[in-house]
N, CA, C and O of each residue as an XYZ file, in Angstrom:
964
protein
N     117.657    101.913    101.460
C     116.626    100.870    100.967
C     115.616    100.881    101.875
O     115.732    101.401    102.985
N     114.493    100.268    101.426
C     113.229     99.879    102.111
C     113.497     99.171    103.352
O     114.489     98.442    103.330
N     112.822     99.229    104.436
C     112.924     98.285    105.534
C     111.489     97.652    105.420
O     110.502     98.257    105.839
N     111.422     96.592    104.922
C     110.048     96.068    104.697
C     109.794     95.026    105.816
O     110.563     94.103    106.089
N     108.637     95.289    106.418
C     108.049     94.716    107.704
C     106.774     93.994    107.190
O     105.720     94.620    107.075
N     106.869     92.715    106.892
C     105.583     91.956    106.594
C     104.760     91.335    107.829
O     105.392     90.715    108.685
N     103.524     91.468    107.932
C     102.733     90.979    109.022
C     101.236     90.529    108.492
O     100.796     90.877    107.396
N     100.649     89.853    109.262
C      99.186     89.693    109.036
C      98.250     90.756    109.215
O      97.154     90.764    108.655
N      98.718     91.791    110.102
C      97.920     92.963    110.396
C      98.871     94.172    110.430
O      99.203     94.695    111.494
N      99.301     94.601    109.216
C     100.158     95.728    109.084
C      99.623     96.935    109.574
O     100.469     97.771    109.893
N      98.195     97.311    109.747
C      97.786     98.515    110.152
C      98.050     98.507    111.629
O      98.387     99.602    112.077
N      97.968     97.471    112.525
C      98.279     97.413    113.835
C      99.785     97.784    113.979
O     100.145     98.636    114.792
N     100.693     97.094    113.134
C     102.071     97.338    113.381
C     102.424     98.714    113.073
O     103.229     99.308    113.792
N     101.816     99.346    111.925
C     102.194    100.673    111.633
C     101.638    101.600    112.759
O     102.212    102.640    113.084
N     100.625    101.210    113.263
C     100.121    102.055    114.494
C     101.078    102.107    115.689
O     101.388    103.103    116.342
N     101.460    100.919    115.840
C     102.485    100.751    117.078
C     103.765    101.593    116.779
O     104.279    102.323    117.626
N     104.225    101.441    115.552
C     105.555    102.222    115.231
C     105.232    103.712    115.241
O     106.043    104.478    115.760
N     104.119    104.172    114.710
C     103.799    105.579    114.796
C     103.855    106.127    116.265
O     104.355    107.210    116.568
N     103.318    105.303    117.078
C     103.118    105.769    118.525
C     104.576    105.782    119.006
O     104.981    106.771    119.618
N     105.254    104.914    118.804
C     106.870    104.841    119.234
C     107.683    106.077    118.707
O     108.449    106.704    119.438
N     107.485    106.355    117.509
C     108.144    107.565    117.047
C     107.697    108.788    117.565
O     108.564    109.607    117.867
N     106.326    109.122    117.755
C     105.676    110.166    118.267
C     106.304    110.353    119.784
O     106.938    111.330    120.183
N     105.969    109.183    120.511
C     106.521    109.339    121.829
C     107.983    109.599    122.065
O     108.306    110.236    123.068
N     108.844    109.182    121.269
C     110.310    109.269    121.423
C     110.586    110.751    121.086
O     111.633    111.228    121.524
N     109.775    111.518    120.368
C     110.016    112.976    120.216
C     109.337    113.647    121.228
O     110.054    114.319    121.969
N     108.164    113.642    121.450
C     107.311    114.261    122.495
C     107.847    114.145    123.885
O     107.932    115.114    124.640
N     108.172    113.040    124.170
C     108.846    112.775    125.576
C     110.136    113.658    125.801
O     110.434    113.925    126.965
N     110.827    114.073    124.897
C     111.960    114.852    124.920
C     111.650    116.419    124.829
O     112.548    117.258    124.888
N     110.273    116.743    124.677
C     109.666    117.902    124.488
C     110.073    118.539    123.377
O     110.230    119.760    123.405
N     110.303    117.809    122.242
C     110.515    118.234    120.937
C     109.320    118.858    120.272
O     108.162    118.622    120.618
N     109.678    119.697    119.261
C     108.368    120.052    118.532
C     108.263    119.136    117.172
O     109.167    119.058    116.340
N     107.252    118.592    117.109
C     106.999    117.408    116.127
C     106.028    117.797    115.049
O     104.929    118.250    115.369
N     106.347    117.657    113.872
C     105.283    117.769    112.727
C     105.162    116.405    112.117
O     106.134    115.767    111.712
N     103.862    115.970    112.071
C     103.466    114.821    111.630
C     102.504    114.942    110.436
O     101.409    115.476    110.616
N     102.856    114.473    109.222
C     102.187    114.671    107.976
C     101.588    113.183    107.690
O     102.259    112.152    107.637
N     100.151    113.299    107.515
C      99.322    112.053    107.428
C      99.309    111.539    106.217
O      99.554    112.353    105.326
N      99.066    110.255    105.832
C      98.743    109.585    104.620
C      97.163    109.513    104.465
O      96.424    109.541    105.450
N      96.741    109.427    103.286
C      95.303    109.360    102.953
C      94.936    107.967    102.670
O      95.653    107.025    103.010
N      93.756    107.827    102.013
C      93.212    106.563    101.516
C      93.198    105.476    102.707
O      92.719    105.822    103.787
N      93.684    104.237    102.552
C      93.429    103.156    103.428
C      94.223    103.441    104.709
O      94.000    102.755    105.707
N      95.116    104.393    104.729
C      95.903    104.634    106.090
C      95.048    105.136    107.200
O      95.530    105.331    108.316
N      93.704    105.366    106.910
C      92.629    105.646    108.170
C      92.662    104.568    108.928
O      92.382    104.775    110.109
N      92.958    103.288    108.578
C      92.850    102.031    109.318
C      94.070    102.103    110.349
O      93.958    101.586    111.460
N      95.097    102.679    109.997
C      96.236    102.813    110.962
C      95.926    103.837    112.082
O      96.366    103.686    113.222
N      95.149    104.888    111.714
C      94.972    105.956    112.773
C      93.854    105.419    113.542
O      93.796    105.875    114.684
N      92.996    104.619    113.245
C      92.005    104.088    114.064
C      92.587    103.184    115.067
O      91.974    103.007    116.119
N      93.655    102.621    114.859
C      94.417    101.712    115.812
C      95.304    102.375    116.660
O      96.030    101.722    117.408
N      95.337    103.735    116.632
C      96.424    104.498    117.341
C      95.770    105.126    118.631
O      96.329    106.128    119.076
N      94.687    104.672    119.263
C      94.146    105.386    120.318
C      95.160    105.216    121.725
O      95.065    106.008    122.663
N      95.978    104.253    121.723
C      96.947    104.220    122.748
C      97.901    105.502    122.747
O      98.415    105.783    123.830
N      98.137    106.157    121.852
C      98.720    107.308    121.835
C      98.230    108.287    122.703
O      98.962    109.174    123.143
N      96.856    108.176    123.024
C      96.237    109.227    124.015
C      96.596    108.920    125.326
O      96.397    109.748    126.216
N      97.193    107.632    125.603
C      97.504    107.351    127.113
C      98.936    107.981    127.542
O      99.308    108.056    128.713
N      99.672    108.415    126.440
C     100.866    109.191    126.832
C     100.853    110.378    127.593
O     100.074    111.302    127.360
N     101.753    110.380    128.562
C     101.847    111.719    129.344
C     102.968    112.534    128.777
O     104.117    112.549    129.219
N     102.494    113.239    127.709
C     103.418    114.153    127.051
C     102.581    115.413    126.673
O     101.355    115.443    126.787
N     103.368    116.497    126.193
C     102.648    117.792    125.933
C     102.315    117.806    124.291
O     103.136    118.053    123.407
N     101.093    117.521    124.134
C     100.488    117.362    122.845
C     100.589    118.817    122.099
O     100.539    118.871    120.870
N     100.725    119.920    122.854
C     100.917    121.115    122.178
C     101.941    121.314    121.245
O     101.923    122.186    120.377
N     102.942    120.402    121.451
C     104.225    120.387    120.567
C     104.034    119.564    119.297
O     104.952    119.388    118.495
N     102.738    119.037    119.135
C     102.507    118.180    117.987
C     101.762    118.905    116.939
O     100.665    119.374    117.243
N     102.222    119.055    115.742
C     101.539    119.703    114.511
C     101.106    118.587    113.533
O     101.888    117.708    113.170
N      99.851    118.665    113.136
C      99.397    117.648    112.313
C      98.772    118.094    111.127
O      97.913    118.972    111.195
N      99.160    117.505    109.861
C      98.429    118.002    108.618
C      98.456    116.645    107.724
O      99.068    115.623    108.036
N      97.769    116.810    106.695
C      97.937    115.754    105.589
C      99.194    116.043    104.841
O      99.700    117.164    104.898
N      99.717    115.079    104.146
C     100.749    115.275    103.247
C     100.185    115.572    101.859
O     100.883    116.083    100.983
N      98.875    115.232    101.677
C      98.515    115.156    100.347
C      96.812    115.415    100.391
O      96.171    114.857    101.281
N      96.258    116.109     99.591
C      94.647    116.252     99.853
C      94.170    116.568     98.407
O      94.820    117.216     97.587
N      93.042    116.063     98.227
C      91.980    116.354     96.997
C      91.645    117.538     97.123
O      91.054    117.940     98.125
N      92.009    118.390     95.995
C      91.471    119.887     96.013
C      90.028    119.943     95.631
O      89.540    119.235     94.750
N      89.334    120.874     96.382
C      87.805    121.098     96.013
C      87.670    122.586     96.325
O      88.157    123.095     97.335
N      86.986    123.248     95.405
C      86.425    124.606     95.750
C      85.301    124.638     96.557
O      84.915    125.714     97.014
N      84.688    123.531     96.808
C      83.423    123.382     97.612
C      83.788    123.867     98.982
O      84.834    123.448     99.477
N      83.066    124.671     99.616
C      83.246    125.106    100.898
C      83.163    123.944    101.963
O      83.838    123.966    102.992
N      82.387    123.045    101.679
C      82.284    121.934    102.460
C      83.252    120.670    102.202
O      83.204    119.610    102.826
N      84.147    120.998    101.150
C      85.184    120.208    100.842
C      84.669    118.627    100.477
O      85.336    117.658    100.839
N      83.675    118.520     99.881
C      83.208    117.145     99.551
C      84.302    116.523     98.700
O      84.866    117.109     97.776
N      84.584    115.099     99.157
C      85.509    114.375     98.393
C      86.910    114.377     99.016
O      87.754    113.506     98.807
N      87.075    115.513     99.853
C      88.387    115.497    100.432
C      88.691    114.694    101.575
O      87.734    114.183    102.156
N      90.010    114.458    102.066
C      90.346    113.585    103.070
C      90.170    114.182    104.540
O      89.703    113.478    105.436
N      90.549    115.463    104.750
C      90.612    115.980    105.986
C      89.172    115.898    106.801
O      89.124    115.450    107.946
N      88.111    116.332    106.155
C      86.904    116.217    106.884
C      86.695    114.843    107.475
O      86.293    114.731    108.633
N      86.967    113.750    106.685
C      86.959    112.497    107.225
C      87.787    112.102    108.378
O      87.394    111.312    109.235
N      88.961    112.679    108.378
C      89.815    112.420    109.436
C      89.589    113.185    110.616
O      90.083    112.762    111.661
N      88.821    114.412    110.630
C      88.459    115.040    111.648
C      87.314    114.341    112.515
O      86.967    114.792    113.606
N      86.740    113.164    111.915
C      85.737    112.401    112.657
C      86.365    111.198    113.234
O      85.652    110.388    113.827
N      87.685    110.999    113.110
C      88.301    109.894    113.744
C      88.808    110.247    115.077
O      89.487    111.245    115.317
N      88.392    109.268    116.017
C      88.546    109.612    117.505
C      89.819    110.132    117.820
O      89.842    111.069    118.618
N      90.904    109.708    117.347
C      92.442    110.065    117.632
C      92.476    111.543    117.419
O      92.824    112.342    118.288
N      92.117    111.841    116.283
C      92.315    113.340    116.007
C      91.377    114.230    116.663
O      91.766    115.341    117.021
N      90.221    113.870    116.851
C      89.375    114.651    117.732
C      89.989    114.899    119.178
O      90.023    116.000    119.726
N      90.423    113.825    119.662
C      90.969    113.869    121.050
C      92.405    114.691    121.165
O      92.712    115.387    122.134
N      93.122    114.504    120.138
C      94.509    115.205    120.120
C      94.164    116.695    120.046
O      94.708    117.530    120.769
N      93.157    117.002    119.062
C      92.774    118.593    118.989
C      92.459    119.056    120.338
O      92.935    120.113    120.750
N      91.564    118.215    121.167
C      91.110    118.731    122.410
C      92.325    118.926    123.471
O      92.250    119.706    124.420
N      93.359    118.183    123.210
C      94.462    118.222    124.181
C      95.575    119.205    123.674
O      96.677    119.250    124.221
N      95.254    119.943    122.667
C      96.122    120.941    122.228
C      96.970    120.875    121.070
O      97.753    121.786    120.802
N      96.832    119.695    120.274
C      97.690    119.494    119.026
C      97.265    120.524    118.117
O      96.137    121.002    118.229
N      98.080    120.917    117.209
C      97.834    121.932    116.265
C      97.466    121.243    115.052
O      98.232    120.429    114.535
N      96.246    121.547    114.534
C      95.819    120.915    113.198
C      95.780    121.780    112.004
O      95.106    122.810    112.037
N      96.370    121.485    111.076
C      96.329    122.368    109.760
C      95.624    121.521    108.684
O      96.023    120.441    108.248
N      94.402    122.253    108.293
C      93.808    121.764    107.069
C      94.224    122.445    105.877
O      94.269    123.675    105.835
N      94.558    121.646    104.815
C      95.129    122.346    103.658
C      94.179    123.169    102.845
O      94.524    124.155    102.195
N      92.927    122.688    102.924
C      91.895    123.418    102.081
C      91.313    124.671    102.874
O      91.003    124.616    104.064
N      91.212    125.701    102.149
C      90.547    126.909    102.902
C      89.500    127.445    101.975
O      88.912    128.491    102.249
N      89.263    126.802    100.947
C      88.211    127.462    100.074
C      88.717    128.390     98.964
O      87.931    128.886     98.158
N      90.066    128.626     98.927
C      90.704    129.560     97.957
C      90.913    128.748     96.723
O      90.410    127.634     96.573
N      91.697    129.363     95.816
C      92.037    128.474     94.613
C      93.110    127.556     94.808
O      93.855    127.570     95.788
N      93.173    126.761     93.860
C      94.182    125.684     93.864
C      95.573    126.268     94.165
O      96.318    125.839     95.046
N      95.825    127.228     93.390
C      97.181    127.925     93.633
C      97.428    128.587     95.018
O      98.501    128.552     95.619
N      96.319    129.180     95.431
C      96.477    130.004     96.740
C      96.636    129.043     98.008
O      97.391    129.278     98.952
N      95.789    127.900     97.880
C      95.869    126.834     98.961
C      97.280    126.178     98.932
O      97.921    125.952     99.958
N      97.726    125.880     97.631
C      98.977    125.311     97.571
C     100.097    126.086     98.094
O     101.055    125.512     98.611
N     100.030    127.506     97.978
C     100.964    128.405     98.438
C     100.804    128.551     99.981
O     101.808    128.767    100.660
N      99.586    128.443    100.552
C      99.375    128.521    101.880
C     100.048    127.262    102.601
O     100.653    127.358    103.668
N      99.891    126.207    101.973
C     100.387    124.868    102.392
C     102.015    124.879    102.405
O     102.719    124.387    103.287
N     102.409    125.479    101.355
C     104.022    125.665    101.116
C     104.524    126.564    102.341
O     105.574    126.352    102.946
N     103.690    127.522    102.599
C     104.215    128.509    103.699
C     104.157    127.884    104.938
O     105.042    128.143    105.754
N     103.165    127.013    105.253
C     103.043    126.250    106.454
C     104.266    125.291    106.671
O     104.847    125.219    107.753
N     104.604    124.585    105.598
C     105.753    123.682    105.527
C     107.010    124.348    105.815
O     107.822    123.883    106.614
N     107.200    125.544    105.108
C     108.436    126.228    105.453
C     108.479    126.592    106.847
O     109.530    126.430    107.467
N     107.375    127.102    107.454
C     107.413    127.438    108.937
C     107.838    126.251    109.801
O     108.608    126.321    110.758
N     107.247    125.172    109.346
C     107.464    123.956    110.130
C     108.793    123.383    110.176
O     109.297    122.833    111.155
N     109.357    123.569    108.955
C     110.823    123.049    108.881
C     111.656    123.910    109.696
O     112.597    123.452    110.344
N     111.320    125.250    109.689
C     112.166    126.160    110.592
C     111.961    126.023    112.068
O     112.833    126.372    112.864
N     110.804    125.514    112.438
C     110.504    125.546    113.985
C     110.235    124.167    114.407
O     109.771    123.993    115.534
N     110.484    123.102    113.596
C     110.095    121.669    114.187
C     111.495    121.160    114.436
O     112.449    121.654    113.835
N     111.636    120.187    115.306
C     112.709    119.538    115.795
C     112.837    118.113    114.759
O     113.886    117.554    114.439
N     111.561    117.765    114.395
C     111.548    116.438    113.688
C     110.252    116.632    112.911
O     109.232    117.169    113.343
N     110.471    116.044    111.534
C     109.403    115.881    110.523
C     109.118    114.476    110.260
O     109.967    113.773    109.713
N     107.948    114.006    110.620
C     107.436    112.554    110.450
C     106.476    112.494    109.360
O     105.460    113.182    109.461
N     106.651    111.783    108.355
C     105.749    111.557    107.238
C     105.157    110.195    107.150
O     105.903    109.216    107.146
N     103.968    110.077    107.084
C     103.324    108.778    106.695
C     102.880    108.874    105.281
O     102.340    109.865    104.788
N     103.157    107.750    104.662
C     102.853    107.520    103.076
C     102.169    106.399    102.727
O     102.030    105.461    103.512
N     101.689    106.406    101.524
C     101.136    105.062    100.888
C     101.842    105.068     99.577
O     102.500    106.047     99.226
N     101.718    103.972     98.825
C     102.099    103.779     97.507
C     101.046    103.351     96.577
O     100.311    102.444     96.969
N     100.862    103.821     95.479
C      99.772    103.381     94.481
C     100.236    102.385     93.519
O     101.443    102.154     93.465
N      99.444    101.786     92.773
C      99.717    100.694     91.863
C     100.514    101.253     90.634
O     101.025    100.504     89.802
N     100.582    102.596     90.578
C     101.382    103.440     89.521
C     102.591    103.889     90.027
O     103.312    104.623     89.352
N     102.923    103.487     91.267
C     104.273    103.900     92.046
C     104.057    105.308     92.458
O     105.110    105.893     92.710
N     102.942    106.030     92.599
C     102.899    107.323     93.164
C     102.802    107.247     94.531
O     102.361    106.228     95.061
N     103.240    108.410     95.309
C     103.287    108.412     96.829
C     102.910    109.781     96.937
O     103.236    110.633     96.111
N     102.084    110.039     98.161
C     101.384    111.204     98.358
C     100.684    111.650     97.166
O      99.887    110.898     96.604
N     100.930    112.838     96.734
C     100.177    113.352     95.468
C     101.251    113.463     94.395
O     101.065    114.191     93.420
N     102.334    112.782     94.543
C     103.399    112.974     93.613
C     103.283    111.866     92.608
O     103.532    110.706     92.937
N     102.912    112.189     91.396
C     102.340    111.276     90.247
C     103.450    111.148     89.252
O     104.050    112.110     88.771
N     103.693    109.819     88.963
C     104.831    109.565     87.847
C     104.491    110.173     86.528
O     103.332    110.239     86.118
N     105.555    110.626     85.855
C     105.510    111.497     84.686
C     106.346    110.799     83.591
O     107.380    110.195     83.876
N     105.921    110.886     82.458
C     106.690    110.157     81.250
C     107.921    110.977     80.900
O     108.830    110.502     80.219
N     107.934    112.208     81.374
C     109.256    113.155     81.068
C     109.663    113.721     82.322
O     108.889    114.189     83.158
N     110.962    113.655     82.420
C     111.690    114.350     83.458
C     111.511    115.874     83.629
O     111.329    116.366     84.743
N     111.563    116.561     82.572
C     111.261    117.817     82.429
C     109.906    118.403     83.083
O     109.795    119.410     83.782
N     108.808    117.409     82.627
C     107.455    117.690     83.166
C     107.471    117.516     84.735
O     106.995    118.361     85.493
N     108.007    116.451     85.111
C     108.020    116.080     86.557
C     108.654    117.180     87.289
O     108.064    117.586     88.291
N     110.089    117.891     86.849
C     110.476    118.872     87.597
C     109.813    120.175     87.480
O     109.991    121.107     88.264
N     108.978    120.191     86.379
C     108.282    121.534     86.268
C     107.009    121.487     87.101
O     106.511    122.551     87.467
N     106.398    120.214     87.453
C     105.219    120.150     88.381
C     105.785    120.245     89.807
O     105.136    120.884     90.635
N     106.862    119.702     90.139
C     107.381    119.413     91.406
C     108.820    120.275     91.568
O     109.842    119.618     91.769
N     108.903    121.691     91.484
C     110.087    122.178     91.359
C     110.913    122.059     92.683
O     110.334    121.912     93.759
N     112.189    122.119     92.593
C     113.142    121.868     93.740
C     112.906    123.049     94.760
O     113.170    122.792     95.935
N     112.463    124.253     94.471
C     112.379    125.259     95.434
C     111.080    125.339     96.156
O     110.910    126.280     96.932
N     110.079    124.388     95.970
C     109.013    124.159     96.554
C     108.835    122.896     97.538
O     109.393    121.825     97.300
N     108.024    123.101     98.647
C     107.798    122.060     99.526
C     106.394    121.572     99.559
O     106.054    120.593    100.223
N     105.585    122.279     98.823
C     104.073    121.832     98.441
C     103.845    122.461     97.180
O     104.396    123.505     96.831
N     102.971    121.769     96.460
C     102.345    122.198     95.046
C     100.987    121.869     94.907
O     100.458    120.950     95.531
N     100.389    122.622     94.075
C      99.018    122.108     93.532
C      99.134    121.799     92.112
O      99.830    122.523     91.400
N      98.487    120.743     91.610
C      98.559    120.385     90.264
C      97.298    119.716     89.741
O      96.302    119.580     90.452
N      97.362    119.325     88.547
C      96.090    118.760     87.773
C      96.343    117.509     87.246
O      95.722    117.224     86.222
N      97.209    116.588     87.764
C      97.769    115.411     87.152
C      97.514    114.219     87.965
O      98.295    113.268     87.977
N      96.365    114.263     88.684
C      96.206    113.296     89.818
C      95.188    112.111     89.554
O      94.635    111.512     90.476
N      94.989    111.824     88.206
C      94.228    110.548     87.791
C      92.758    110.682     88.168
O      92.073    111.601     87.722
N      92.290    109.765     88.983
C      90.861    109.790     89.230
C      90.423    111.013     90.041
O      89.247    111.372     89.992
N      91.364    111.694     90.817
C      91.169    112.874     91.666
C      92.276    113.817     91.112
O      93.320    113.962     91.747
N      92.061    114.452     89.947
C      93.141    115.126     89.277
C      93.804    116.456     89.830
O      94.961    116.809     89.601
N      92.830    117.159     90.628
C      93.512    118.307     91.258
C      93.833    117.853     92.736
O      93.013    117.356     93.507
N      95.095    118.093     92.988
C      95.746    117.741     94.214
C      96.628    118.736     94.653
O      97.254    119.485     93.903
N      96.677    118.736     96.011
C      97.697    119.746     96.773
C      98.682    118.641     97.546
O      98.187    117.772     98.264
N      99.953    118.739     97.359
C     100.763    117.625     97.801
C     102.198    118.321     98.250
O     102.673    119.346     97.761
N     102.749    117.536     99.267
C     104.069    117.800     99.521
C     104.861    117.421     98.132
O     104.312    116.803     97.220
N     106.175    117.856     98.091
C     107.064    117.571     96.958
C     108.080    116.529     97.383
O     108.151    116.063     98.520
N     108.898    116.194     96.310
C     109.987    115.244     96.633
C     110.930    115.984     97.677
O     111.443    115.407     98.636
N     111.086    117.242     97.396
C     112.021    118.063     98.214
C     111.736    117.992     99.815
O     112.601    117.771    100.662
N     110.382    118.216    100.057
C     109.886    118.060    101.394
C     110.162    116.740    101.979
O     110.651    116.649    103.105
N     109.834    115.591    101.179
C     110.071    114.233    101.755
C     111.559    114.054    102.047
O     111.919    113.449    103.057
N     112.403    114.559    101.201
C     113.919    114.349    101.474
C     114.501    115.201    102.534
O     115.671    115.061    102.890
N     113.639    116.153    103.083
C     114.132    116.957    104.161
C     113.339    116.342    105.483
O     113.476    116.931    106.555
N     112.658    115.369    105.419
C     111.958    114.838    106.676
C     113.075    113.889    107.371
O     114.081    113.428    106.831
N     112.669    113.730    108.613
C     113.407    112.904    109.515
C     113.172    111.408    109.453
O     114.059    110.561    109.559
N     111.872    111.173    109.270
C     111.329    109.709    109.227
C     110.221    109.580    108.289
O     109.442    110.520    108.129
N     110.094    108.445    107.638
C     109.077    108.099    106.629
C     108.685    106.703    107.105
O     109.546    105.858    107.354
N     107.305    106.455    107.238
C     106.831    105.077    107.193
C     105.612    105.000    106.099
O     104.837    105.922    105.842
N     105.619    103.745    105.536
C     104.693    103.497    104.554
C     103.751    102.350    104.857
O     104.157    101.240    105.203
N     102.339    102.703    104.694
C     101.310    101.614    104.817
C     101.096    101.103    103.534
O     100.847    101.920    102.646
N     101.148     99.792    103.233
C     101.119     99.362    101.751
C     100.403     97.928    101.746
O     101.064     96.998    102.209
N      99.340     97.708    101.351
C      98.582     96.439    101.568
C      97.895     96.063    100.208
O      97.593     96.869     99.327
N      97.706     94.755    100.184
C      96.967     94.163     98.875
C      97.970     93.511     97.947
O      99.122     93.899     97.754
N      97.374     92.474     97.405
C      98.219     91.595     96.506
C      98.411     92.309     95.136
O      99.385     92.019     94.441
N      97.452     93.287     94.714
C      97.584     94.004     93.482
C      98.731     94.931     93.477
O      99.333     95.171     92.430
N      99.099     95.528     94.748
C     100.208     96.252     94.700
C     101.633     95.706     94.946
O     102.657     96.387     94.875
N     101.564     94.309     95.261
C     102.807     93.588     95.447
C     103.815     93.727     94.209
O     104.987     93.883     94.552
N     103.579     93.699     92.890
C     104.336     93.847     91.964
C     105.025     95.287     91.868
O     106.159     95.384     91.398
N     104.342     96.364     92.306
C     105.026     97.555     92.287
C     106.121     97.635     93.478
O     107.200     98.190     93.269
N     105.845     97.131     94.587
C     106.852     96.953     95.576
C     108.111     96.167     95.078
O     109.265     96.587     95.171
N     107.773     95.097     94.595
C     108.878     94.275     93.968
C     109.597     95.019     92.922
O     110.826     94.946     92.925
N     109.000     95.726     92.027
C     109.750     96.479     91.118
C     110.674     97.669     91.688
O     111.805     97.910     91.265
N     110.080     98.309     92.615
C     110.813     99.325     93.313
C     112.003     98.675     94.026
O     113.042     99.317     94.176
N     111.880     97.440     94.461
C     112.947     96.964     95.326
C     114.082     96.341     94.500
O     115.084     95.815     94.985
N     113.788     96.471     93.127
C     115.032     96.043     92.258
C     116.015     97.169     92.192
O     117.180     96.953     91.857
N     115.548     98.457     92.526
C     116.639     99.384     92.426
C     117.461     99.463     93.638
O     117.008     99.812     94.728
N     118.764     99.108     93.407
C     119.718     98.998     94.603
C     120.663    100.132     94.651
O     121.109    100.505     95.736
N     121.021    100.746     93.460
C     122.056    101.694     93.371
C     121.424    103.268     93.569
O     120.411    103.625     92.968
N     122.048    103.998     94.340
C     121.467    105.411     94.644
C     121.384    106.149     93.390
O     120.269    106.610     93.144
N     122.410    106.389     92.448
C     122.188    107.016     91.271
C     120.981    106.612     90.355
O     120.305    107.428     89.726
N     120.796    105.284     90.355
C     119.704    104.835     89.398
C     118.281    105.192     90.091
O     117.275    105.451     89.430
N     118.327    105.171     91.497
C     117.024    105.573     92.142
C     116.689    107.039     91.773
O     115.566    107.398     91.418
N     117.779    107.866     91.890
C     117.614    109.251     91.798
C     117.170    109.528     90.174
O     116.415    110.446     89.853
N     117.644    108.777     89.419
C     117.377    109.047     87.963
C     115.940    108.424     87.527
O     115.475    108.725     86.428
N     115.309    107.632     88.322
C     114.146    107.027     88.082
C     112.946    107.633     88.843
O     111.796    107.251     88.627
N     113.227    108.507     89.662
C     112.180    109.134     90.461
C     111.047    109.625     89.670
O     109.889    109.455     90.052
N     111.360    110.254     88.532
C     110.173    110.939     87.747
C     109.291    109.834     87.281
O     108.100    110.103     87.122
N     109.712    108.638     87.042
C     108.845    107.542     86.499
C     108.226    106.674     87.755
O     107.212    105.985     87.645
N     108.909    106.798     88.833
C     108.606    105.936     89.982
C     108.761    106.807     91.168
O     109.769    106.612     91.847
N     107.950    107.722     91.531
C     108.030    108.704     92.630
C     108.298    107.941     94.059
O     109.054    108.440     94.892
N     107.592    106.640     94.291
C     107.861    106.102     95.471
C     109.194    105.736     95.806
O     109.465    105.427     96.966
N     110.155    105.739     94.800
C     111.409    105.567     95.051
C     112.178    106.464     96.039
O     113.283    106.214     96.520
N     111.379    107.599     96.274
C     111.979    108.482     97.382
C     111.875    107.957     98.507
O     112.748    108.294     99.306
N     110.954    107.096     98.935
C     110.890    106.296    100.092
C     112.042    105.388    100.445
O     112.480    105.250    101.587
N     112.534    104.728     99.272
C     113.585    103.983     99.337
C     114.951    104.681     99.562
O     115.832    104.195    100.272
N     115.051    105.784     98.943
C     116.155    106.722     99.217
C     116.200    107.197    100.860
O     117.263    107.421    101.440
N     114.983    107.300    101.445
C     114.961    107.786    102.748
C     114.835    106.595    103.720
O     114.537    106.762    104.903
N     115.072    105.392    103.176
C     115.098    104.242    104.115
C     113.785    103.991    104.818
O     113.827    103.504    105.948
N     112.656    104.267    104.276
C     111.232    104.158    104.997
C     111.158    102.745    105.308
O     111.709    101.832    104.693
N     110.336    102.660    106.442
C     109.733    101.417    106.931
C     108.491    101.181    106.274
O     107.612    102.036    106.381
N     108.275    100.070    105.560
C     107.112     99.531    104.989
C     106.444     98.684    105.666
O     106.999     97.627    105.964
N     105.279     98.896    106.020
C     104.322     97.994    106.861
C     103.404     97.406    105.756
O     102.603     98.139    105.177
N     103.519     96.081    105.460
C     102.703     95.451    104.397
C     102.262     94.053    104.817
O     102.635     93.547    105.876
N     101.454     93.448    103.946
C     100.824     92.219    104.281
C     101.323     91.143    103.179
O     100.893     90.000    103.027
N     102.365     91.818    102.433
C     102.854     91.110    101.241
C     104.350     90.691    101.627
O     105.064     91.387    102.349
N     104.741     89.468    101.059
C     105.999     88.870    101.260
C     106.798     89.427     99.941
O     106.314     89.141     98.846
N     107.867     90.124     99.987
C     108.633     90.505     99.035
C     109.963     89.598     98.930
O     110.718     89.327     99.864
N     110.084     89.184     97.573
C     111.419     88.182     97.461
C     112.599     89.156     97.265
O     113.745     88.722     97.147
């Protein structure tokens, strides 16, 4: 089940927890893959500069997004990664040897999805720990995993043999490249940044699923239930009954 952690400043709390998790792995000289959330999660990363004070080997840290808005534009206008490259934390981590993987390369949606899938396969093989940051949308999507009305369609878009896919079901930003439910269920730790009264009903709805089988059977309608299956820590400004 979710571990819901309510506070007046969830971005700061999420940032502190991210640093704790990253330090716990890098201080043991473990190879860590950290997949970032998009959207409002940038607030979390802007609060994480204390990470730069750690005396650890940042060359063991591998960073990518877990979900990206696809664009054929070589400048990737509208994508998340170019914005994150301007955040001080990621600029400094890159200088200190962290390995940064941008999902978009200017190739087709399918080729960039395959490229990301191959990256994740290599990371699963060579990482000691996979750490994912996620958000949850008002439609209960998480990363670029979008709810579907039919289980068969959901399983077609996010097949069990893939760690990443490209698809055209992303709503306002229809073309997306994203991790799959399979990758999330192979991760070691998930944290979720989730704020705003408009999203409270979503978390309350998800929190009504208590039985494992019911969660698994409802993922195609409510993909964010994956985070409950993985006992994710949810940092929010909302109180859930």
